[in-house]
Steps between C-alpha positions, in 0.01 A plus 500: 500500500563850631804537270290389205234760580764774528648389167161508329419839653822666382476334158150642455608839639789540256291369209234762568761771546662403169162501324412839647836644402457379143146639490634838613776502238307370201220761488750786533680379188184427303340727243151615598247615242174677581265453203209741459252401229279712276150635564323234292636228729380703796147539366432153356552131582833355390338304215314802362576597139541859389306559179808641324807379689400152611561350844732676741766238574570600858592159642714420197693823553568414863629158398744649250657715771508210746681285244752782462585455868302780663306473823177645362264705717162561339127472547186565300374837618135560578291708261529872559830482690623845598847548354639699794365269767642199318834670436536574872432135575776395260742754645452343843576154357813626326613682814458176693729322253759775522500477879590131479816592312389447140699731272274759334626414151386141560141631507314574176150638452342423162173673419274470195247770407316588826758286677764721341343809655497327838867416446576866425332604824701235685814646348399846624403394853786256553754756375779242491742570212623139482172306462421383145179603324351399165204709385318344204233676290431752775583855403325771301601862455190615687631324814743787553201726565251251650750319723773756578568336837674202339879509504709219363765367737729198464625298206227570247416306185194610306352291219223605263370391162488755222155377394359551852321828571516432874876492519760734352854609580537598867821699460322822596390346830860405568613852418246659736549256788644652816636176647818316403478286187814288517447336163246564227438304182204483268379255238251584227363176357342431161267205564203674334281343774395835650430467874469125453879462495499483879218246524745213454864443600658594170881464484516863380421628850558197720868449414595866562306491830687185607837649407416821685400308812821295483707820481612447143422862430738534206333213311188708432 
């Protein structure tokens, strides 16, 4: 009986050790994606319909990235969220991942509209040149004057639609940034949906974001 108990104990011990070891290895090799939604999703219930752009398909966007193999980190922000306070919160979460041994280029931050500005602040505060960032519909020329404290840092992909007045080319921000931009690419879309192009997970921006997060930088 005693031998049987010892056998069961060691079997359980090694099974747990094996499970723990696999749990430690798997997350380090996974691709993590922090998804930061737009302001409309912040201000209204998920089923609310914008009078011009329709419903903001937040949950559908998360599902697309999950199906692409990412461990998705996201939440619906509360109305009136302060961008700097929230960015600092995200930086702490990313730092925690990095401390567990996750490679920085296995972490991607995707931000849409207001979420894109939060992502830019994360890029500035984190100051890690290997983390991936995708800023979508979140730059205007006036930002250089109104938000001079933002500096891009990392592997940066910016996406905007040419019909959208709230998002234009961010090359000037890249040129004025004082931190290291390891990679920089930009896509100007032609959906003719204005700011509504980021209300749903269109392939035009989702596929490049997935490729960027999976380190297929040259496919953009």
